[in-house]
Backbone as a ProteinNet text record, in pm:
[ID]
protein_1_A
[PRIMARY]
RKAAPALSSGGKKIGVAAFALGTAATLAGYFLFDGQQGFMYQGGMALFTLLFAGMVMLAASLRLPIGRAIDRQPLLWMGQRSYEIYLWHYPILFCCARLSGADDLSLPLLLLVLLLTFLFVQGSRLLLDGLRAVKAPKEKPGKKPAELRRAQTRPNNV
[TERTIARY]
6009.9	6116.3	6249.2	6341.1	6475.3	6548.9	6635.9	6718.1	6817.8	6832	6924.4	7066.2	7164	7302.4	7329.2	7413.2	7440.6	7513.2	7482.4	7552.8	7653.2	7759.9	7853	7783.7	7837.1	7773.1	7777.2	7881.9	7888.5	7780.1	7752.6	7646.5	7510.5	7488.3	7360.7	7343.3	7451.7	7444	7413.9	7474.6	7449.5	7303.9	7252.6	7113.6	7015.5	7039.5	6951.3	6958.9	7079.2	7094.8	7025.4	7037.5	6972.2	6820.8	6767.7	6622.7	6577.5	6653.3	6619.6	6626	6727.5	6740	6623.4	6585.7	6471.8	6342.4	6324.6	6205	6203.1	6317.5	6326.5	6298.3	6352.9	6329.5	6182.6	6119.3	5976.9	5893.3	5921.1	5846.1	5870.8	5995.7	6027.1	5952.2	5952.2	5880.3	5731.4	5676.9	5533.2	5498.5	5583.3	5552.9	5599.8	5699.2	5755.3	5694	5647	5597.1	5447.9	5377.3	5232.6	5186.3	5277	5239.8	5214.2	5209.1	5185.1	5311	5418.3	5541.6	5612.9	5687.4	5759	5856.2	5921.1	6017.5	5955.7	5831.9	5767.4	5749.1	5734.5	5714.2	5843.9	5952.7	6082.1	6179.2	6127.8	6212	6182.2	6106.5	6075.4	5997.7	5896.6	5818.1	5904.3	5990.1	6080.2	6176.6	6225.1	6315.7	6247.8	6125.2	6053.4	6016.9	5988.7	5961.3	6084	6200.7	6324.3	6351.8	6323.5	6340.3	6252.4	6125.5	6034.1	6077.7	6125	6172.1	6289.2	6381.3	6493.4	6448.8	6351.8	6301.4	6230.3	6157.2	6091.8	6196.6	6303.2	6409.7	6474.7	6498.5	6556.9	6460.4	6332.7	6234.1	6210.7	6233.6	6211.1	6327.9	6438.7	6556.6	6546.9	6553.7	6552.7	6685.8	6782	6912.2	6907.1	6807.6	6797.1	6685.4	6696.6	6593.1	6452.9	6442.5	6309.2	6247.5	6327.6	6275.9	6228.5	6304	6262.9	6139.7	6129	6014.6	5884.5	5889.6	5764.7	5737.3	5825.4	5805	5732.7	5631.7	5554.6	5405.7	5325.4	5181.3	5148.6	5048.4	4947.8	4989.8	5112.1	5155.6	5169.1	5212.8	5219.3	5079.8	4982.9	4844.6	4797.3	4824.7	4782.6	4853.4	4981	5055.7	5004.9	4964.4	4912.5	4775.1	4707	4572	4561.5	4673.7	4671.9	4592	4598.1	4523.2	4373	4330.7	4188.4	4143.1	4227.4	4194.4	4181.3	4274.4	4270.7	4140.7	4099.1	3978.1	3851.1	3845.6	3721.9	3704	3812.8	3794.8	3717.9	3745.1	3680.5	3530	3487.1	3342.4	3267.5	3329	3264.7	3261.3	3372.2	3378.7	3277.3	3269.1	3174.7	3030.8	2996.1	2858.8	2823.1	2914.5	2887.1	2869.3	2952.9	2941.1	2810.3	2776.2	2652.6	2527.9	2529.4	2414.1	2400	2512.2	2505	2462.8	2491.7	2456.3	2545.7	2647.6	2737.5	2851.6	2898.2	3013.6	3141.2	3153.8	3269.4	3222.5	3303	3268	3307.4	3216.8	3245.5	3330	3384.2	3466.4	3388.6	3263.8	3189.8	3169.5	3146.5	3128.2	3259	3370.8	3500.6	3531.3	3494.6	3513.8	3426.6	3306.6	3219.9	3282.6	3341.5	3409.8	3524	3602.1	3711.1	3659.2	3554.1	3496.6	3442.1	3367.8	3312.4	3423.7	3526.8	3639.6	3702.9	3727	3784	3694.8	3564.4	3472.4	3468	3466	3462.5	3594	3705.4	3836	3843.4	3805.8	3810.3	3710	3591.5	3490.3	3532.9	3587.4	3631.1	3749.8	3835.3	3950.2	3902.9	3807.8	3754.1	3683.7	3607.8	3538.1	3637.3	3739	3837.8	3918.4	3953.8	4025.1	3939	3808.4	3717.4	3708.4	3702.5	3697.7	3827.2	3939.7	4067.5	4075.1	4020.6	4024.2	3939.8	3828.9	3742	3809.7	3880	3943.2	4078.5	4135.9	4269.9	4268.5	4370.5	4375.8	4395.1	4330.1	4342.1	4476.1	4542.6	4671.4	4648.2	4714.5	4701.5	4822.8	4804.4	4919.7	5027	5150.6	5259.9	5320.4	5372.6	5438.8	5336.2	5377.4	5291	5314.9	5209.9	5229.7	5321.9	5398.2	5494.4	5424.8	5305.9	5233.7	5201.5	5159.3	5126.9	5253.6	5364.7	5491.4	5533.7	5519.9	5556.8	5467.9	5340	5246.9	5278.5	5325.3	5353.8	5486.1	5574.7	5703.5	5697.5	5592.1	5577.9	5536.2	5590	5548	5403.9	5336.5	5195.9	5190.5	5178.1	5175.8	5036.1	4937.5	4800.6	4749.4
9185.7	9227	9178	9157.2	9115.7	9232.1	9196.5	9299.1	9351	9481.5	9543.5	9533.4	9528.5	9528.7	9652.9	9637.6	9748	9861.2	9981.5	10100.2	10141.3	10204.1	10258	10371.5	10405.9	10513.7	10643.8	10663.7	10783	10783.2	10666.2	10655.4	10682	10632.8	10658.9	10807	10869.5	11012.3	11093.3	11056.1	11127	11107.8	10983.9	10957.1	11033.5	11033.7	11106.3	11256.2	11307.9	11451	11486.6	11400.4	11426.9	11428.2	11336	11332.8	11457.9	11497.7	11618.1	11741.7	11749.1	11862.2	11863.3	11745.2	11736.4	11779	11740	11780	11931	11987.5	12132.8	12206.4	12156.4	12219.4	12209.4	12097	12080.6	12180.5	12191.8	12286.8	12430.7	12462.6	12597.4	12625.9	12528.4	12545.6	12564.9	12492.4	12505.2	12646.9	12705.3	12837.9	12951.9	12927.1	13035.5	13046.8	12937	12939.3	12912	12993.3	12975.7	12899.1	12855.4	12780.4	12867.4	12996.5	13088.6	13165	13144.3	13216.7	13156.3	13239.7	13195.7	13082.4	13086.5	12982.3	12842.9	12830.4	12698.9	12646.1	12735.3	12693.8	12694.6	12734.7	12736.8	12640.2	12525.3	12422.1	12391.5	12475.8	12454.4	12326.3	12301.6	12178.6	12055.1	12060.8	11948.5	11928.4	12038.3	12030.9	11964.6	12006.2	11946.6	11800.6	11767.3	11627.3	11541.6	11589.3	11515.2	11506.6	11614	11614.4	11507.4	11501.5	11401.7	11260.4	11240.7	11107.9	11064.4	11155.7	11124.1	11092.8	11168.3	11143.2	11008.3	10971.5	10840.7	10730.2	10747.4	10646.6	10633.6	10744.8	10740	10677.3	10712.1	10658.9	10510.2	10461.9	10320.3	10232.9	10292.9	10216.6	10172.1	10041.3	9989.2	10011.8	10065	10094.8	10221.3	10304	10431.5	10425.8	10504.1	10503	10535.5	10628.9	10663.8	10544.3	10467.9	10350	10243.1	10222.2	10123.5	10170.7	10302.3	10356.6	10340.6	10358.2	10347.9	10206.1	10112.9	9973.1	9898.6	9961.3	9903.6	9925.1	9849.2	9867.7	9998.3	10073.1	10053.9	10105.9	10161	10215.3	10106.3	9986.6	9875.8	9841.6	9838.1	9808.9	9912.5	10040	10146.6	10134.5	10101.3	10087.1	9972.9	9864.1	9750.2	9779.2	9877.3	9909.9	10051.5	10113.3	10254.2	10277.6	10185.4	10206.6	10199.1	10104.2	10095.5	10219.9	10268.5	10390.9	10506.8	10514.4	10619.9	10612.8	10493.1	10479.3	10510.6	10474.5	10486	10618.3	10683.2	10795.6	10913.1	10947.4	11066	11046.7	10935.4	10919	10918.8	10859.2	10857.1	10998	11070.3	11207.7	11295.6	11280.3	11358.2	11329.5	11201.1	11164.7	11215.5	11202.3	11250.1	11401.4	11472.9	11618	11658.7	11589.3	11620.5	11592.7	11477.2	11440.5	11527.5	11574.9	11659	11801	11845.8	11980.6	12087.4	12047.4	12144.2	12180.7	12305.1	12347.6	12284.3	12279.8	12218	12095.1	11991.7	11869.6	11882.4	11844	11846.9	11724.8	11724	11612.1	11480.1	11477.2	11350.3	11301.7	11393.7	11355.3	11304.6	11366.7	11319.1	11179.6	11157.3	11024.1	10920.7	10961.4	10872.3	10840.8	10940.8	10919.3	10819.2	10835.4	10741.3	10599.7	10588.3	10456.8	10392.9	10467.7	10414.2	10376.7	10459.4	10427	10296.8	10281.1	10157.6	10037.3	10050.7	9939.6	9905.4	10006.3	9979.5	9918.4	9966.1	9910.7	9764.5	9735.4	9597.3	9510.2	9562.9	9486	9453.3	9551.4	9524.3	9429.8	9439.6	9347.9	9204.8	9187.3	9053.2	8998.3	9082.5	9039.9	8996.9	9077.9	9043.7	8920.1	8905.3	8785.1	8661.1	8673.8	8562	8526.9	8627.6	8603	8540	8584.6	8525.7	8379.2	8347.9	8209.1	8119.7	8171.8	8093	8070.3	8171.4	8161.4	8091.9	8073.2	8014.7	7872.5	7836.4	7700.9	7599	7485.4	7378.4	7308.3	7282.2	7214.8	7064.5	7002	6857.4	6789.7	6667.6	6597.3	6576.7	6568.9	6549.5	6681.3	6687.5	6809.5	6919.7	7042	7157.5	7211.4	7260.4	7323.2	7444.2	7472	7582.1	7714.3	7734.3	7858.9	7875.4	7767.5	7773.9	7798.7	7738.2	7759.8	7905.9	7965.8	8106.1	8195.3	8166.2	8249.6	8242	8128.3	8113.1	8176.6	8200.1	8261	8412.5	8469.8	8616	8660.7	8775.5	8825.4	8867.3	8848.6	8887.2	9030.2	9125	9267	9320.3	9239.7	9288.7	9274.5
14422.5	14333.5	14387.2	14296.2	14335.7	14401.3	14494	14556.5	14454.1	14448.5	14354.1	14408.4	14317.7	14365	14449.2	14548	14639.5	14568.6	14608	14560.2	14667.1	14625.2	14723.5	14798.1	14913.2	14989.6	14910.6	14830	14745.9	14639.8	14580.3	14479.9	14539.3	14660.8	14728.6	14756.4	14802.2	14833	14707.7	14596.6	14470.4	14427.6	14439.2	14402.1	14488.6	14619.6	14711.3	14683.5	14661	14631.1	14499.7	14399.1	14270.1	14285.9	14365.8	14387.3	14463	14565	14641.1	14551.4	14466.4	14373.7	14274.2	14224.6	14133.3	14200.1	14325.4	14400.1	14420.3	14455.5	14475	14343.8	14233	14102.5	14063	14093	14062.6	14141.5	14271	14354.2	14309.2	14277.4	14228.9	14098.5	14008.9	13882.5	13902.8	14000.6	14028.9	14073.4	14157.4	14210.2	14120.1	14036.2	13955.1	13815.3	13759.2	13621.6	13620.2	13540.3	13534.6	13411	13328.1	13209	13088.2	13106.9	12995.3	12956.9	13031.4	13003.8	12883.7	12812.9	12693.6	12720.9	12838.7	12873.9	12864.7	12905.5	12905.7	12764.2	12666.8	12528.5	12447.8	12509.7	12442.2	12510.7	12545.3	12604.1	12749.3	12815.6	12957.2	12981.8	12898.5	12916.2	12892.6	12791.7	12764.4	12881.4	12936.3	13050	13170.6	13200	13313	13285.6	13161.4	13127	13152.9	13112.6	13139.8	13289.5	13360.5	13505.8	13569.8	13529.1	13585.1	13549.3	13427.9	13387.9	13475.6	13501	13588.7	13730.4	13779.3	13914.7	13923	13818.4	13816.8	13818.1	13740.8	13739	13876.7	13942.6	14076.6	14176.7	14167.4	14261.1	14240.2	14118.8	14089.7	14134.8	14171.2	14210.3	14355.8	14377.4	14514.3	14584.2	14512.3	14572	14657.2	14633.8	14704	14807.6	14913.6	15018.2	14965.4	14869.2	14816.5	14745.6	14672.4	14603.7	14700.8	14807.7	14908.1	14983.5	15005.9	15079.8	15001.8	14870.3	14793.3	14745.2	14776.1	14737.9	14849.6	14906.2	15017	14992	15065.2	15058.9	15129.2	15096.1	14993	14855.5	14845.5	14716.9	14610.9	14650.6	14554.3	14502.9	14594.2	14555.6	14454.2	14482.4	14390.5	14256.5	14258	14134	14048.9	14113.3	14039	13980.4	14034.4	13988	13931.5	13903.3	13862.7	13735.2	13641.1	13517.5	13544	13625.9	13659.8	13735.8	13826.8	13901	13802.8	13709.2	13607.2	13526.7	13489.5	13408	13485.6	13612.2	13688	13761.1	13804	13895.7	13834.6	13710.6	13656	13630.3	13570.2	13553.6	13687.4	13789.1	13921.2	13979.4	13968.6	14017.4	13943.6	13812.9	13733	13774.5	13788.2	13826.2	13964.9	14059.7	14195.4	14198.5	14124.9	14120.3	14053.8	13947.6	13874	13958.4	14027.4	14108.6	14232.5	14287.1	14407.2	14373.4	14252	14211.8	14271.6	14344.6	14408.9	14314.7	14327.1	14248.4	14302	14432.2	14497.4	14573.3	14569.5	14640.6	14787	14873.8	15016.8	15052.9	15171.9	15216.6	15216.1	15266.1	15258.6	15115.5	15023.3	14883.2	14822.6	14857.4	14810.4	14866.5	14991.3	15049.8	14978.9	14939.6	14862.1	14726.6	14662.3	14534.5	14552.4	14658.5	14685.6	14708	14786.3	14814	14686.1	14607.4	14482.9	14384.4	14377.4	14289.6	14332.9	14462.5	14515.1	14480.7	14500.7	14473.2	14324.3	14238.9	14094.6	14046.3	14101.2	14064.4	14105.8	14230	14277	14200.4	14175.7	14103.4	13961.5	13891.5	13753.9	13753.2	13852.4	13862.5	13885.1	13976	14001.5	13877.9	13810.3	13689.3	13581.8	13558.7	13456.2	13494	13621.2	13664.8	13643.4	13668	13644.2	13497.1	13411.3	13267.1	13217.9	13271.5	13231.9	13273	13389.2	13436.5	13346.9	13296.9	13208.9	13074.5	13022.4	12891.1	12893.8	13011.7	13020.8	12964.8	12887.2	12831.7	12943.1	12926.8	13025.4	13006.5	13117.1	13111.9	13105	13008	12991.8	13053.7	13102.1	13158.7	13052.2	13096.9	13002	12963.7	12841.5	12795.4	12772.6	12804.9	12783.9	12644	12579.7	12448.9	12464.1	12359.5	12362.8	12394.5	12341.8	12365.9	12514	12578.9	12720.7	12802.5	12764.8	12836	12824.9	12704.9	12688.2	12773.1	12777.4	12854.7	13003.2	13050.8	13192.3	13232.2	13136.2	13170.3	13169.4	13112.8	13113.7	13252.8	13298.1	13429.3	13426.4	13537.6	13548.8	13598.9	13506.4	13543.2	13564.8	13550.2	13559.6	13699.4
[MASK]
++++++++++++++++++++++++++++++++++++++++++++++++++++++++++++++++++++++++++++++++++++++++++++++++++++++++++++++++++++++++++++++++++++++++++++++++++++++++++++++

């Protein structure tokens, strides 16, 4: 990612304070509200949604320490594969729980779920990358077709 323009020290302090306040409000909400209170249905959920959106915006900024801290491996790896993790983790967790017959998953079983999720995520990624390579248009010498030029200028978010 490109380096973000520098913030003044006052701007950084405000961003860090806002993130800390958002974290404190999130923790307070977790312990104070059970989800069945009237406040949650009379604007509370909307309030927390806006709070989370603001925290995501602050965390995504490379101008702030939290943004720089999470812009590192293995969090980048997880972010690039978050949708695959989302798709695979529950079916794997369900199958492991069902096959074990246990009400609660033990630590070894949870580690197996993590390992299987990682393997399925990587396997599906490799499979899809292979399929994309087969379907990719062949580049001919000389001028590139406009469609191929447009496809190459789009960021690769997958």
